[in-house]
C-alpha positions in Angstrom: -44.4 106.1 112.8 -44.4 107.2 109.1 -40.7 106.3 108.9 -41.6 102.8 110.1 -44.1 102.4 107.3 -41.6 103.6 104.7 -39.2 100.8 105.9 -42.0 98.3 106.0 -42.8 99.1 102.4 -39.3 99.1 100.9 -40.0 96.1 98.6 -42.8 98.1 96.9 -40.2 100.4 95.5 -39.2 97.4 93.4 -42.7 96.4 92.6 -43.2 93.8 90.0 -43.9 95.0 86.5 -47.5 93.5 86.7 -48.4 95.7 89.6 -50.4 98.8 88.5 -50.0 102.1 90.1 -53.5 101.7 91.6 -52.6 98.3 93.2 -49.4 99.8 94.7 -51.3 102.8 96.0 -53.9 100.6 97.7 -51.2 98.3 99.1 -49.4 101.3 100.6 -52.7 102.6 102.0 -53.5 99.3 103.6 -50.0 99.2 105.2 -50.7 102.6 106.7 -53.8 101.3 108.4 -51.7 98.8 110.3 -48.5 100.7 110.5 -49.9 104.0 111.6 -53.6 103.2 112.5 -54.4 105.7 109.7 -58.2 106.1 109.8 -58.1 108.2 106.6 -56.3 105.5 104.7 -58.8 102.9 106.0 -61.7 105.0 104.7 -59.9 105.7 101.4 -58.5 102.2 100.6 -60.9 99.7 102.3 -64.3 99.3 100.7 -67.4 99.8 102.9 -68.4 96.2 102.1 -64.9 94.8 102.6 -64.9 91.2 103.6 -62.0 89.8 105.7 -62.3 86.0 105.1 -60.2 85.3 108.2 -62.7 86.9 110.5 -65.4 84.9 112.3 -69.0 85.3 111.2 -70.5 88.4 112.8 -67.3 90.3 113.0 -67.6 93.7 111.4 -66.1 94.3 108.0 -65.4 97.5 106.1 -62.9 100.1 107.2 -63.9 100.1 110.8 -63.6 96.3 111.1 -60.2 96.4 109.6 -59.1 99.2 111.9 -60.4 97.3 114.9 -58.1 94.4 114.0 -55.2 96.7 113.5 -55.8 98.4 116.9 -56.2 95.0 118.6 -52.8 93.8 117.2 -51.1 97.0 118.2 -52.5 96.7 121.7 -51.4 93.1 122.0 -48.0 93.7 120.6 -46.0 96.8 121.3 -43.3 97.8 118.7 -45.4 95.9 116.1 -44.2 96.0 112.5 -45.2 94.2 109.4 -42.2 94.0 107.1 -43.1 93.3 103.5 -40.7 90.7 102.2 -42.3 89.8 98.9 -45.0 91.5 96.8 -46.8 90.1 93.8 -49.7 91.3 91.8 -51.9 89.9 89.0 -55.0 91.5 87.6 -57.3 92.7 90.4 -55.3 90.9 93.2 -52.1 91.3 95.1 -50.3 89.3 97.7 -47.5 89.9 100.1 -45.4 87.8 102.4 -44.8 89.7 105.6 -42.7 89.2 108.7 -44.6 90.4 111.7 -42.6 91.3 114.8 -43.4 92.9 118.1 -43.4 92.4 121.9 -46.3 90.6 123.6 -47.3 93.4 126.0 -51.1 93.1 125.9 -53.8 90.5 125.9 -53.7 88.3 122.8 -56.6 85.9 122.2 -57.2 85.8 126.0 -53.5 85.1 126.8 -51.9 87.4 129.3 -48.9 89.5 128.3 -45.6 87.7 128.5 -43.2 90.4 127.4 -41.8 87.9 124.8 -40.5 89.1 121.5 -42.2 87.5 118.5 -41.2 87.2 114.8 -43.5 85.2 112.5 -44.5 85.0 108.8 -47.8 86.1 107.4 -49.3 85.7 103.9 -51.9 88.3 102.8 -54.0 88.2 99.7 -56.3 91.1 98.6 -58.8 91.6 95.8 -59.4 95.2 94.6 -62.3 96.8 92.9 -63.1 100.5 92.2 -59.8 101.7 93.8 -60.4 99.9 97.1 -59.6 96.5 98.8 -62.9 94.5 98.8 -61.6 91.1 100.1 -58.8 89.8 102.2 -57.5 86.3 102.9 -54.6 85.7 105.2 -52.5 82.9 106.8 -50.3 83.4 109.8 -47.8 81.1 111.5 -49.8 81.2 114.7 -48.1 78.0 116.1 -44.7 79.7 116.0 -46.2 82.8 117.6 -47.7 80.7 120.4 -44.4 78.9 120.8 -42.6 82.2 121.1 -44.9 83.4 123.8 -44.6 80.1 125.7 -48.1 78.8 125.1 -47.3 75.9 122.9 -44.3 73.6 123.5 -44.4 70.7 121.1 -41.4 68.3 120.9 -40.8 69.5 117.4 -41.2 73.1 116.1 -42.8 72.0 112.8 -43.6 69.0 110.6 -40.3 69.4 108.7 -38.3 69.1 112.0 -40.4 66.0 113.1 -39.8 64.4 109.7 -36.1 65.0 109.9 -36.0 63.5 113.4 -37.8 60.4 112.1 -35.4 60.1 109.1 -32.5 60.3 111.5 -34.0 57.6 113.7 -34.5 55.3 110.7 -30.9 55.9 109.5 -29.5 55.1 112.9 -31.6 52.0 113.3 
């Protein structure tokens, strides 16, 4: 799995000039948590009072909470990868745009495995203090993921497609 993490992190080799060595080290450590389920990296780079703002109230934070999420995703999706496509950093924060891919081979949010291949975009934002990630915010294209596993079948894939269809109808009228 370490080779997979190296591929996932290729854009960090060309890190923006505003990214400090500390931010890059923390970003790589966080990637190792998901890419390798690296418990040492979780303890080293995730603060004990880490808050994942995506998690529901009552869900554990800190390194163990973050590892629990990583394990869950790896159980739900075999061959899971999080390819970093863009990385930006400013002050005590960094963000990355990631392409998540995998095969739906385990329970996901109560949905039985479908065997479907998925490929969706994620946005992740972190705040760092004292050499560790202390906060995380994320946004994922869950509608596309649900569409790819056959659980959501709207007439249009997204608002842009629906808008284009309306424009075509108005032009042809």
